[in-house]
C-alpha positions, 0 to 999 in steps of 0.5 A: 125775266130774260129767256133762259135765265133761271129764277135763282140766276136772276136773284144771284145777279140782283144780290151781286149788283146790290153789292153783296156776295151771293152766298147759298143762304142769301140766295135761298132767302132771297128766293123765299122773299121775292118769289111770291110778289110783294110781301111783308114778313118778320124775320121769324116768319121767314125763318119758319118758311126757310126751315119748312123749305129745307133751308138750313139757316139760323134765325141770326143769319135770317136777321143779318140777311134781312138787315143787309138786304135793307141796307142795300135797298132790296127791302124796306124795314117797317117797325110797326109794333113794339118788338116786331119788325117787318120787312117789305119787298116793295121798296117804293114809297107807299103806306100800310094797314096793320091788322091788330090781332092778326099781326098782318101788314097790308099795302094801302093801294095807291090812295091819295094820302096826304100829310099836312103841317109837317114840322120843320126838320132840325138844322142840316136835316131833310125829310126823306119820306113819311110812313103812314100806318093805319091800324085796323081791328074788327068792329065790335057789333053792339046789340040793340 
């Protein structure tokens, strides 16, 4: 960050450069999202964080803001589990572990993951990227 530039000023510039109006609620949500490094959050988790931080915002506004941030490339969307969607602040191509029972998403560190024999895309389409999600759960310890 440049000398003398406050975190919220930096976020306001980032939001504005992405083509969005830097409203008070967008900046407050961006601060919660980006202040703690790379994160994976659902809209409900961010809404709860916002309320705990004293940010008055509806769940609908949180959803709208997350989707707007995704559309302009500030976030990456991860549809991992039926009805729950997670938003990733790390927009680079990378893969994830999903820890069942905890509903927690963890980045797979720069491991050499490869996918072979991808199908040919339909006429006029191209493969943009491939998301790999490895589901984890604790091992069941067997007696004997």
